[in-house]
N, C-alpha and C positions, 0 to 999 in steps of 0.2 A: 503494500499500500503506499502510495506517494505522501510525502509530508505536505500539508497544506502550506501555501505560500501567504505572505502576508497580504498581497493583493486578493487571493481568492477568499481569506478571512475578511477583508474588508468588505468584498462584494456580498458575502453570506449576511454580515451583520446590516449591510444597508437593506437589502431584501427582508430580513427580518423586522427592521424599523418601519419599513413601509407596510409591511403587514400589519404590524402592530398599530400603527397610526390608522389604517381602515378598519380594523375591528374595533378601537376605541371610539370612530367616527359613528359607526353603525351601532353600537351600543348605546351611545347617548342619544342618538336619534329615537331607538326602538324602547329605551328604558321604562317609559310610564306604560306602555302597552304590556309588558310583562307582569305589572302588578295590578292593572285593572281586573276587578272581580275576586282577587285573590283572597279577601276576608268573607266575601259573601255575605246574606242577609242573616245574621244571627242575634240572637240576646245578647252575648257578650260585645259584640261591634257596636250594638246600639248603645250599651253602656258606655264604652270607650267614647264614642262621639259624644254623648251627653256630657261625659266628664270634661271633654276637651272645650266644649262650648262654655261649660260653667267656669273653668279656669280662664279663658280668654274673658268673659265678662268680668270676673273678678279683677283681672289686670286692667281692663278699660276703666273699672270704677276707681282703681289705684292711681291710674294715669290721670283722671279728671281731678281727683283729690289734691294732687301734687300741686304746690304753687308754681307758677310759671315766673320767669327770670324776667 
């Protein structure tokens, strides 16, 4: 088996980097599609949603009470 040359290794690294950039770009564009519907409609998800709303409302009320500069 021949020893890889510096040039051949550089070409392989370039090819791998191009492939990685392509995969990352694709993942970013499709990321939201992978999670849609993952939780489904369940009592647990309703409780989580309700708790999130409650926390956000408390934060809004706290922000309204803070004095403005």
